N, C-alpha and C positions, 0 to 999 in steps of 0.2 A: 581801263576797265569801264564798260558802259553801265550807266545807271538804268534801273528799271523804270517804267512809266510811273508807278506809284511813288517811288523814291524821288523822281524829278518833280512830281506834283507837290509832294511834301515840302521840298526845298522852295518851290515857287510860292507856296502859300505863306511861308514864313517871311518872305521878303516884305510885303506890304503890312500895314498896321491893321491886322484882322485878328484880334485876340481870341475870338470864339473859334475861328478856324485853326489857330495855333494849338488850342487845347485838343481839338479833334485830330489834328495831325500828330500830336504827341501820343494820343491814344492809338492811332494807327501804327506808329513806329514801335510802341511797346508790345503790340500784338501782331506784328507784321506777318509772322508765319501763319497764324490762323486766318488773317485777312486774305493772304495769297491763296491758301488752300480753299477758302470759301468761294473765291472768285474763279478758281481754275478747275474745280471738280463739278461733275454733273449732279451731285447730290445736293438737296436743299431741304429745308424744313417748312416750305411754303404751305403744303396741305395741312400739316399739324398746326401751324400758326393760324390758318383759316378756321379750323375747328375750335381752337381755343378762343379766338376772337368772337365766334358765333355764340359759344357758351357764355362768355362774359356779357354779350349784348342781351341775351335772354335773361340773365341774372339781373342786369340793370333794369330791364323792363318790368320785372316782377318784384323789385325791391320793396320790402315792407308789405307786400300783398299776399304772400303765400309762404307756407312752410316748406321744408325740404322735400317731402313726398311729391307735392304738386310741381315744384321746380324740376325735380328729377324727371318726372313724366313728360313735362314740356320739352326739356332738353333732348330726351330720347326720341320723342315724336318729331321734333323739327329736324333732328339729325337724320332720321330715317326718310323724311320727306325730301331732304336736300340731295339724296343719293341719285 
């Protein structure tokens, strides 16, 4: 039986003394089905993550300077400008 590339990589990572990569490899093995699906399908959450990242940036910029109504207005205006 041939091993898949991710499985071969996980085995190779465990050989040297790299404890941080060991933990990462263990996580990959535990959720290997989801990892393979995420890498092999054309669907992704990139656009959504970009919007969330932008909203968090605006929130950080305005931290302690404004209440919710102004923050909401700025998020909506910058989102419309980025289209």
